[in-house]
ZADO-1210 file (C-alpha; in nm, 4 decimals, padded with zeros to 6 digits):
<atoms>
<atom x="-01.2577" y="-00.4253" z="-02.7814" code="LEU" pos="1"/>
<atom x="-01.5068" y="-00.6866" z="-02.6989" code="ASN" pos="2"/>
<atom x="-01.7748" y="-00.5917" z="-02.4173" code="PRO" pos="3"/>
<atom x="-01.8104" y="-00.9746" z="-02.3487" code="ASN" pos="4"/>
<atom x="-01.4553" y="-00.9986" z="-02.2148" code="ASN" pos="5"/>
<atom x="-01.3990" y="-00.9659" z="-01.8242" code="ALA" pos="6"/>
<atom x="-01.0753" y="-00.7633" z="-01.8716" code="VAL" pos="7"/>
<atom x="-01.2634" y="-00.5174" z="-02.0761" code="PHE" pos="8"/>
<atom x="-01.5501" y="-00.4713" z="-01.8210" code="GLN" pos="9"/>
<atom x="-01.2948" y="-00.4425" z="-01.5392" code="TYR" pos="10"/>
<atom x="-01.0865" y="-00.1594" z="-01.7262" code="ASN" pos="11"/>
<atom x="-01.4128" y="00.0118" z="-01.8080" code="TYR" pos="12"/>
<atom x="-01.5445" y="00.0159" z="-01.4408" code="GLY" pos="13"/>
<atom x="-01.2297" y="00.1358" z="-01.3220" code="ALA" pos="14"/>
<atom x="-01.1884" y="00.4040" z="-01.5675" code="ALA" pos="15"/>
<atom x="-01.5300" y="00.5102" z="-01.4773" code="LEU" pos="16"/>
<atom x="-01.4371" y="00.4746" z="-01.0999" code="GLY" pos="17"/>
<atom x="-01.1387" y="00.7113" z="-01.1474" code="THR" pos="18"/>
<atom x="-01.3574" y="00.9676" z="-01.3379" code="LYS" pos="19"/>
<atom x="-01.6251" y="00.9637" z="-01.0465" code="ALA" pos="20"/>
<atom x="-01.3659" y="01.0376" z="-00.7831" code="GLN" pos="21"/>
<atom x="-01.3439" y="01.3822" z="-00.9110" code="ASN" pos="22"/>
<atom x="-01.6868" y="01.4116" z="-01.0384" code="ALA" pos="23"/>
<atom x="-01.9947" y="01.6261" z="-00.8750" code="GLY" pos="24"/>
<atom x="-02.2551" y="01.4392" z="-00.6731" code="ILE" pos="25"/>
<atom x="-02.4986" y="01.4550" z="-01.0190" code="PHE" pos="26"/>
<atom x="-02.2294" y="01.3036" z="-01.2195" code="LYS" pos="27"/>
<atom x="-02.1515" y="01.0672" z="-00.9510" code="LYS" pos="28"/>
<atom x="-02.5041" y="00.9422" z="-00.9368" code="ALA" pos="29"/>
<atom x="-02.4922" y="00.8882" z="-01.3232" code="ILE" pos="30"/>
<atom x="-02.1689" y="00.6937" z="-01.3238" code="LEU" pos="31"/>
<atom x="-02.2636" y="00.4954" z="-01.0330" code="ALA" pos="32"/>
<atom x="-02.4804" y="00.2206" z="-01.1900" code="PRO" pos="33"/>
<atom x="-02.2383" y="00.2205" z="-01.5065" code="LYS" pos="34"/>
<atom x="-01.9437" y="00.1337" z="-01.2415" code="ILE" pos="35"/>
<atom x="-02.1144" y="-00.1200" z="-01.0630" code="LYS" pos="36"/>
<atom x="-02.2645" y="-00.2709" z="-01.3627" code="GLY" pos="37"/>
<atom x="-01.9252" y="-00.3307" z="-01.5218" code="ALA" pos="38"/>
<atom x="-01.7663" y="-00.4953" z="-01.2347" code="PHE" pos="39"/>
<atom x="-02.0748" y="-00.7079" z="-01.2004" code="LEU" pos="40"/>
<atom x="-02.0424" y="-00.8007" z="-01.5510" code="ARG" pos="41"/>
<atom x="-01.6543" y="-00.8697" z="-01.5271" code="ALA" pos="42"/>
<atom x="-01.7137" y="-01.1331" z="-01.2533" code="VAL" pos="43"/>
<atom x="-02.0187" y="-01.2812" z="-01.4346" code="GLU" pos="44"/>
<atom x="-01.7746" y="-01.3408" z="-01.7431" code="LEU" pos="45"/>
<atom x="-01.4935" y="-01.4463" z="-01.5115" code="ASP" pos="46"/>
<atom x="-01.5757" y="-01.5623" z="-01.1514" code="PRO" pos="47"/>
<atom x="-01.2032" y="-01.5941" z="-01.0587" code="ARG" pos="48"/>
<atom x="-01.0899" y="-01.2244" z="-01.1819" code="HIS" pos="49"/>
<atom x="-00.9794" y="-01.0871" z="-00.8402" code="ILE" pos="50"/>
<atom x="-00.9393" y="-00.7259" z="-00.9447" code="GLN" pos="51"/>
<atom x="-01.2902" y="-00.7139" z="-01.0656" code="ALA" pos="52"/>
<atom x="-01.4112" y="-00.8733" z="-00.7303" code="ARG" pos="53"/>
<atom x="-01.2201" y="-00.6458" z="-00.5447" code="LEU" pos="54"/>
<atom x="-01.3629" y="-00.3397" z="-00.7292" code="GLY" pos="55"/>
<atom x="-01.7116" y="-00.4541" z="-00.6756" code="LEU" pos="56"/>
<atom x="-01.6410" y="-00.5091" z="-00.3144" code="ALA" pos="57"/>
<atom x="-01.5006" y="-00.1606" z="-00.2865" code="GLN" pos="58"/>
<atom x="-01.8224" y="-00.0298" z="-00.4512" code="TYR" pos="59"/>
<atom x="-02.0569" y="-00.2078" z="-00.2175" code="TYR" pos="60"/>
<atom x="-01.8843" y="-00.0952" z="00.0699" code="LEU" pos="61"/>
<atom x="-01.8103" y="00.2622" z="-00.0035" code="LEU" pos="62"/>
<atom x="-02.1321" y="00.3373" z="-00.2045" code="ALA" pos="63"/>
<atom x="-02.4402" y="00.4835" z="-00.0136" code="PRO" pos="64"/>
<atom x="-02.7327" y="00.2590" z="-00.0223" code="SER" pos="65"/>
<atom x="-02.9222" y="00.4817" z="-00.2605" code="ILE" pos="66"/>
<atom x="-02.6322" y="00.4200" z="-00.5084" code="MET" pos="67"/>
<atom x="-02.6599" y="00.0414" z="-00.4612" code="GLY" pos="68"/>
<atom x="-02.3959" y="00.0143" z="-00.1990" code="GLY" pos="69"/>
<atom x="-02.4503" y="-00.3073" z="00.0210" code="ASP" pos="70"/>
<atom x="-02.2138" y="-00.3618" z="00.3089" code="GLU" pos="71"/>
<atom x="-02.3050" y="-00.7145" z="00.3405" code="GLU" pos="72"/>
<atom x="-02.2683" y="-00.8042" z="-00.0270" code="GLU" pos="73"/>
<atom x="-01.9213" y="-00.6149" z="-00.0088" code="GLY" pos="74"/>
<atom x="-01.7762" y="-00.8441" z="00.2819" code="TRP" pos="75"/>
<atom x="-01.9107" y="-01.1555" z="00.0489" code="LYS" pos="76"/>
<atom x="-01.7056" y="-01.0511" z="-00.2301" code="GLN" pos="77"/>
<atom x="-01.3924" y="-01.0091" z="-00.0172" code="ILE" pos="78"/>
<atom x="-01.4471" y="-01.3647" z="00.1084" code="ASP" pos="79"/>
<atom x="-01.4701" y="-01.4899" z="-00.2244" code="GLN" pos="80"/>
<atom x="-01.1245" y="-01.3256" z="-00.3246" code="VAL" pos="81"/>
<atom x="-00.9754" y="-01.5018" z="00.0094" code="ILE" pos="82"/>
<atom x="-01.1027" y="-01.8241" z="-00.1436" code="LEU" pos="83"/>
<atom x="-00.9246" y="-01.7363" z="-00.4955" code="LEU" pos="84"/>
<atom x="-00.6009" y="-01.5688" z="-00.3104" code="ASP" pos="85"/>
<atom x="-00.5650" y="-01.5388" z="00.0478" code="GLU" pos="86"/>
<atom x="-00.3036" y="-01.2752" z="00.0450" code="PHE" pos="87"/>
<atom x="-00.5003" y="-01.0343" z="-00.2011" code="ALA" pos="88"/>
<atom x="-00.8344" y="-01.0843" z="-00.0120" code="GLY" pos="89"/>
<atom x="-00.7034" y="-01.0531" z="00.3492" code="ARG" pos="90"/>
<atom x="-00.4785" y="-00.7515" z="00.2534" code="MET" pos="91"/>
<atom x="-00.7842" y="-00.5805" z="00.0911" code="ALA" pos="92"/>
<atom x="-01.0195" y="-00.6984" z="00.3880" code="LYS" pos="93"/>
<atom x="-00.7385" y="-00.5405" z="00.6304" code="ALA" pos="94"/>
<atom x="-00.7281" y="-00.1958" z="00.4225" code="GLY" pos="95"/>
<atom x="-01.1371" y="-00.1684" z="00.4348" code="MET" pos="96"/>
<atom x="-01.1267" y="-00.2549" z="00.7901" code="LEU" pos="97"/>
<atom x="-00.8612" y="-00.0048" z="00.8887" code="LEU" pos="98"/>
<atom x="-01.0286" y="00.2650" z="00.6758" code="ASN" pos="99"/>
<atom x="-01.3333" y="00.1829" z="00.8838" code="GLY" pos="100"/>
<atom x="-01.1282" y="00.2540" z="01.2072" code="LYS" pos="101"/>
<atom x="-01.1722" y="-00.1252" z="01.2933" code="LYS" pos="102"/>
<atom x="-00.8057" y="-00.1654" z="01.3919" code="THR" pos="103"/>
<atom x="-00.8221" y="-00.4581" z="01.5910" code="LYS" pos="104"/>
<atom x="-01.0138" y="-00.6612" z="01.3210" code="GLU" pos="105"/>
<atom x="-00.7812" y="-00.5382" z="01.0623" code="ALA" pos="106"/>
<atom x="-00.4647" y="-00.6666" z="01.2711" code="GLU" pos="107"/>
<atom x="-00.6649" y="-01.0028" z="01.2932" code="ASN" pos="108"/>
<atom x="-00.6403" y="-01.0250" z="00.9212" code="GLU" pos="109"/>
<atom x="-00.2377" y="-00.9921" z="00.9308" code="PHE" pos="110"/>
<atom x="-00.2164" y="-01.2311" z="01.2223" code="LYS" pos="111"/>
<atom x="-00.4142" y="-01.5031" z="01.0091" code="THR" pos="112"/>
<atom x="-00.1958" y="-01.4389" z="00.7243" code="LEU" pos="113"/>
<atom x="00.1418" y="-01.4714" z="00.9524" code="ALA" pos="114"/>
<atom x="00.0341" y="-01.7906" z="01.0583" code="SER" pos="115"/>
<atom x="-00.1000" y="-01.9535" z="00.7391" code="SER" pos="116"/>
<atom x="00.1956" y="-01.7863" z="00.5289" code="ARG" pos="117"/>
<atom x="00.4866" y="-01.7372" z="00.7596" code="PRO" pos="118"/>
<atom x="00.7303" y="-01.7651" z="00.4574" code="LYS" pos="119"/>
<atom x="00.5518" y="-01.5022" z="00.2511" code="ASP" pos="120"/>
<atom x="00.7774" y="-01.2038" z="00.2989" code="TRP" pos="121"/>
<atom x="00.4939" y="-00.9771" z="00.1517" code="ARG" pos="122"/>
<atom x="00.3161" y="-01.0475" z="00.4968" code="VAL" pos="123"/>
<atom x="00.5917" y="-00.9150" z="00.6853" code="TRP" pos="124"/>
<atom x="00.6407" y="-00.6223" z="00.4712" code="HIS" pos="125"/>
<atom x="00.2794" y="-00.5402" z="00.4754" code="ARG" pos="126"/>
<atom x="00.2334" y="-00.6115" z="00.8470" code="TYR" pos="127"/>
<atom x="00.5259" y="-00.3786" z="00.9300" code="GLY" pos="128"/>
<atom x="00.3720" y="-00.0888" z="00.7644" code="TYR" pos="129"/>
<atom x="00.0239" y="-00.1536" z="00.8979" code="PHE" pos="130"/>
<atom x="00.2165" y="-00.0972" z="01.2429" code="PHE" pos="131"/>
<atom x="00.4155" y="00.2096" z="01.0881" code="MET" pos="132"/>
<atom x="00.0754" y="00.3683" z="01.0085" code="ARG" pos="133"/>
<atom x="-00.0396" y="00.3177" z="01.3836" code="LEU" pos="134"/>
<atom x="00.2718" y="00.4763" z="01.4969" code="GLU" pos="135"/>
<atom x="00.3535" y="00.1385" z="01.6969" code="GLN" pos="136"/>
<atom x="00.7208" y="00.1326" z="01.5855" code="PHE" pos="137"/>
<atom x="00.8460" y="-00.1545" z="01.8255" code="ASP" pos="138"/>
<atom x="00.5924" y="-00.3845" z="01.6448" code="ASN" pos="139"/>
<atom x="00.6906" y="-00.2575" z="01.3182" code="ALA" pos="140"/>
<atom x="01.0620" y="-00.3377" z="01.3838" code="LEU" pos="141"/>
<atom x="00.9719" y="-00.7053" z="01.4606" code="GLN" pos="142"/>
<atom x="00.7841" y="-00.7448" z="01.1406" code="GLN" pos="143"/>
<atom x="01.0516" y="-00.5751" z="00.9307" code="PHE" pos="144"/>
<atom x="01.3336" y="-00.8218" z="01.0952" code="LYS" pos="145"/>
<atom x="01.1299" y="-01.1155" z="00.9690" code="LYS" pos="146"/>
<atom x="01.1230" y="-00.9424" z="00.6136" code="TYR" pos="147"/>
<atom x="01.4903" y="-00.9021" z="00.6066" code="VAL" pos="148"/>
<atom x="01.5382" y="-01.2675" z="00.7149" code="GLU" pos="149"/>
<atom x="01.3144" y="-01.3767" z="00.4313" code="LEU" pos="150"/>
<atom x="01.4574" y="-01.1326" z="00.1860" code="ARG" pos="151"/>
<atom x="01.8118" y="-01.0440" z="00.2714" code="PRO" pos="152"/>
<atom x="01.9053" y="-01.0176" z="-00.1107" code="ASP" pos="153"/>
<atom x="01.6649" y="-00.7035" z="-00.1692" code="THR" pos="154"/>
<atom x="01.7272" y="-00.3337" z="-00.0790" code="ALA" pos="155"/>
<atom x="01.3725" y="-00.2683" z="00.0167" code="ASP" pos="156"/>
<atom x="01.3816" y="-00.4997" z="00.3322" code="SER" pos="157"/>
<atom x="01.6826" y="-00.3210" z="00.4711" code="TYR" pos="158"/>
<atom x="01.5054" y="00.0033" z="00.3866" code="GLN" pos="159"/>
<atom x="01.1853" y="-00.0799" z="00.5488" code="SER" pos="160"/>
<atom x="01.4024" y="-00.1805" z="00.8834" code="LEU" pos="161"/>
<atom x="01.5832" y="00.1386" z="00.8553" code="ALA" pos="162"/>
<atom x="01.2584" y="00.3672" z="00.8260" code="GLU" pos="163"/>
<atom x="01.1322" y="00.2043" z="01.1572" code="ALA" pos="164"/>
<atom x="01.4678" y="00.2406" z="01.3448" code="LEU" pos="165"/>
<atom x="01.4606" y="00.6163" z="01.2617" code="LEU" pos="166"/>
<atom x="01.1141" y="00.6438" z="01.3734" code="LYS" pos="167"/>
<atom x="01.2493" y="00.4962" z="01.7090" code="LYS" pos="168"/>
<atom x="01.5445" y="00.7472" z="01.7144" code="GLY" pos="169"/>
<atom x="01.8174" y="00.4747" z="01.6574" code="ASN" pos="170"/>
<atom x="01.9915" y="00.6606" z="01.3968" code="VAL" pos="171"/>
<atom x="02.3259" y="00.4824" z="01.3876" code="GLU" pos="172"/>
<atom x="02.1389" y="00.1243" z="01.3481" code="LEU" pos="173"/>
<atom x="01.9343" y="00.3018" z="01.0934" code="ALA" pos="174"/>
<atom x="02.2288" y="00.4044" z="00.8770" code="LEU" pos="175"/>
<atom x="02.3878" y="00.0434" z="00.9010" code="VAL" pos="176"/>
<atom x="02.0501" y="-00.0720" z="00.7250" code="ASN" pos="177"/>
<atom x="02.0373" y="00.2053" z="00.4926" code="ILE" pos="178"/>
<atom x="02.4065" y="00.1265" z="00.3798" code="ASN" pos="179"/>
<atom x="02.3064" y="-00.2497" z="00.3338" code="LYS" pos="180"/>
<atom x="02.0248" y="-00.1254" z="00.1250" code="SER" pos="181"/>
<atom x="02.2461" y="00.0983" z="-00.1001" code="LEU" pos="182"/>
<atom x="02.5035" y="-00.1625" z="-00.1287" code="SER" pos="183"/>
<atom x="02.2315" y="-00.3692" z="-00.2988" code="LEU" pos="184"/>
<atom x="02.0872" y="-00.0881" z="-00.5169" code="ASP" pos="185"/>
<atom x="02.3014" y="00.2475" z="-00.5020" code="LYS" pos="186"/>
<atom x="02.0030" y="00.4347" z="-00.6589" code="GLU" pos="187"/>
<atom x="01.7121" y="00.2951" z="-00.4461" code="TYR" pos="188"/>
<atom x="01.5286" y="00.6280" z="-00.3962" code="VAL" pos="189"/>
<atom x="01.3706" y="00.5338" z="-00.0765" code="PRO" pos="190"/>
<atom x="01.6947" y="00.4491" z="00.0670" code="ALA" pos="191"/>
<atom x="01.8589" y="00.7737" z="-00.0303" code="ILE" pos="192"/>
<atom x="01.5534" y="00.9554" z="00.1209" code="ILE" pos="193"/>
<atom x="01.6181" y="00.7715" z="00.4572" code="SER" pos="194"/>
<atom x="01.9862" y="00.8597" z="00.4301" code="LEU" pos="195"/>
<atom x="01.8789" y="01.2304" z="00.4294" code="GLY" pos="196"/>
<atom x="01.6685" y="01.2110" z="00.7095" code="GLU" pos="197"/>
<atom x="01.9468" y="01.0351" z="00.9078" code="ALA" pos="198"/>
<atom x="02.1631" y="01.3453" z="00.8195" code="TYR" pos="199"/>
<atom x="01.8930" y="01.5718" z="00.8886" code="GLN" pos="200"/>
<atom x="01.8623" y="01.4067" z="01.2644" code="VAL" pos="201"/>
<atom x="02.2172" y="01.4420" z="01.3224" code="LYS" pos="202"/>
<atom x="02.2136" y="01.8063" z="01.2198" code="GLY" pos="203"/>
<atom x="02.4344" y="01.7572" z="00.9065" code="GLN" pos="204"/>
<atom x="02.2146" y="01.9947" z="00.6883" code="LYS" pos="205"/>
<atom x="02.4579" y="02.0273" z="00.4048" code="LYS" pos="206"/>
<atom x="02.4979" y="01.6544" z="00.3573" code="GLU" pos="207"/>
<atom x="02.1056" y="01.6000" z="00.4033" code="ALA" pos="208"/>
<atom x="02.0187" y="01.8788" z="00.1352" code="LYS" pos="209"/>
<atom x="02.2509" y="01.7011" z="-00.1151" code="GLU" pos="210"/>
<atom x="02.1054" y="01.3574" z="-00.0453" code="THR" pos="211"/>
<atom x="01.7575" y="01.5047" z="-00.0877" code="TYR" pos="212"/>
<atom x="01.8621" y="01.6563" z="-00.4183" code="MET" pos="213"/>
<atom x="01.9991" y="01.3329" z="-00.5277" code="ARG" pos="214"/>
<atom x="01.6859" y="01.1619" z="-00.4586" code="ALA" pos="215"/>
<atom x="01.4827" y="01.4238" z="-00.6519" code="MET" pos="216"/>
<atom x="01.7177" y="01.3660" z="-00.9409" code="SER" pos="217"/>
<atom x="01.6561" y="00.9818" z="-00.9492" code="LEU" pos="218"/>
<atom x="01.3000" y="00.9563" z="-00.8626" code="ALA" pos="219"/>
<atom x="01.0891" y="00.8251" z="-01.1298" code="GLN" pos="220"/>
<atom x="00.7526" y="00.8382" z="-00.9485" code="ASN" pos="221"/>
<atom x="00.5996" y="01.1646" z="-00.8061" code="GLU" pos="222"/>
<atom x="00.5352" y="01.0035" z="-00.4489" code="TYR" pos="223"/>
<atom x="00.9016" y="00.9794" z="-00.3997" code="TYR" pos="224"/>
<atom x="01.0027" y="01.3041" z="-00.5904" code="LYS" pos="225"/>
<atom x="00.7317" y="01.5024" z="-00.3715" code="ASN" pos="226"/>
<atom x="00.8792" y="01.3191" z="-00.0520" code="GLN" pos="227"/>
<atom x="01.2201" y="01.4280" z="-00.1272" code="ALA" pos="228"/>
<atom x="01.1170" y="01.7771" z="-00.2160" code="GLU" pos="229"/>
<atom x="00.9247" y="01.8120" z="00.1065" code="LYS" pos="230"/>
<atom x="01.2076" y="01.6973" z="00.2926" code="LYS" pos="231"/>
<atom x="01.4498" y="01.9540" z="00.1170" code="LEU" pos="232"/>
<atom x="01.2185" y="02.2571" z="00.2220" code="LYS" pos="233"/>
<atom x="01.2705" y="02.1234" z="00.5837" code="GLU" pos="234"/>
<atom x="01.6472" y="02.1878" z="00.5469" code="VAL" pos="235"/>
<atom x="01.6749" y="02.4932" z="00.3284" code="GLU" pos="236"/>
</atoms>
């Protein structure tokens, strides 16, 4: 363990940040300068450490001024990340803007990336889910189609497209894409959950229940396990 190492300082700041999330107001006040100090030191030791700059930006943007928050400085850190890694920086900026209910400004970050990085599948993947969050499913479909064009060899691209199609009520076309996804990875849990949703929409409760149970048995992270469990309760 070396306190003069950027990775050490970043990990220390991140660990304290996690601890602060569940702390009371007085404990937060004690932890705040330590979190900020760790991220600042990490950036000082390695100005190209993207995660440290993002951690510092998040701190500045979310912390109250009495605890060292500084909105102007936060956006400056984001701009530095954009210079180091445009995708990471603009995604972080879009996320912060969206959390601040600045939807149009957030969308502009995606538009910029779509223009500067049209062959980067990650842009279309994230752009699609941006529109899913806004419940603009037609727009989401357009982005996911581009994702499929760029990544026709991955189960996730077809699954993402199927997810938007289900939201649009196009179950049959969703099933086509779910089957393509599962042909590439038969144990891809998000696609299995979508298959259960398709059965559920069609009124095939038995098949939906069996499919959700299969998803629960295969899920290796809590998010998908909980999602499948929630859907299972809907058909029981």
